[in-house]
C-alpha positions in Angstrom: -96.5 39.2 181.3 -97.9 39.6 184.5 -99.8 42.6 185.8 -96.8 44.8 187.1 -95.0 43.9 183.4 -98.0 45.8 182.0 -97.8 48.7 184.2 -94.3 49.3 183.7 -94.5 49.0 179.7 -96.7 52.2 179.6 -100.3 50.7 180.1 -102.6 53.5 181.1 -103.0 53.9 184.8 -106.2 55.3 186.4 -105.1 58.6 188.3 -107.3 60.4 190.8 -107.0 63.7 188.7 -108.1 61.9 185.5 -111.4 60.5 187.0 -112.4 63.3 189.0 -114.7 65.8 187.1 -116.3 68.8 189.1 -119.8 69.1 188.8 -121.0 72.6 189.0 -124.4 74.6 188.4 -125.0 77.3 186.5 -127.5 79.8 184.4 -127.1 79.9 180.4 -126.6 83.5 179.5 -126.1 83.3 175.7 -126.3 80.6 172.9 -123.4 80.4 170.5 -122.9 78.5 167.4 -122.2 74.7 167.0 -124.1 73.9 170.6 -121.7 76.1 172.6 -123.2 78.3 175.4 -121.9 81.1 177.8 -122.6 79.8 181.1 -122.5 82.1 184.4 -121.6 79.8 187.4 -122.9 80.1 190.8 -119.5 81.1 192.0 -119.6 84.1 189.6 -117.1 82.8 187.0 -118.3 82.8 183.2 -117.1 80.0 181.2 -118.1 78.4 177.9 -120.1 75.3 177.9 -120.7 72.8 175.2 -123.3 69.9 175.1 -122.5 66.3 175.9 -122.8 63.5 173.3 -125.8 62.3 174.6 -127.7 65.3 175.1 -126.9 65.9 171.4 -128.2 62.5 170.6 -131.5 62.8 172.4 -131.9 66.6 171.0 -132.1 68.4 174.4 -132.8 71.9 173.6 -130.9 74.6 175.6 -132.3 78.2 175.8 -130.7 81.2 177.5 -132.1 81.3 181.1 -131.9 77.6 181.6 -130.2 76.3 184.6 -127.8 73.5 183.9 -125.3 71.0 185.5 -121.6 71.3 184.0 -118.5 68.8 184.6 -115.6 70.6 184.5 -112.1 69.2 184.0 -109.5 69.7 186.4 -107.0 70.9 183.6 -109.1 73.7 181.8 -111.4 76.0 184.2 -112.8 78.1 181.1 -114.7 75.3 179.5 -117.2 72.7 180.8 -119.3 69.9 179.4 -123.2 70.5 179.8 -124.7 67.0 180.9 -128.0 67.9 182.5 -130.7 70.7 182.1 -132.5 71.4 185.4 -136.1 72.2 185.4 
């Protein structure tokens, strides 16, 4: 089985949309249960943000008023993963 056969057999392909996560900045306006937060983005949208796994493991604390960087999926514009807390 060569490379073309494995692609034809349904092996996952790296598409541009699957790889691309938009990075946006926003400000936390409310802390919700289970490490979820309401975040006001710079463009005025209000979304739900959740802590990424590395931030949970390293116990990075997020408080209302903190500025954060989020990764947004191209498929869902109402949720984002918080990947960095800005100073």
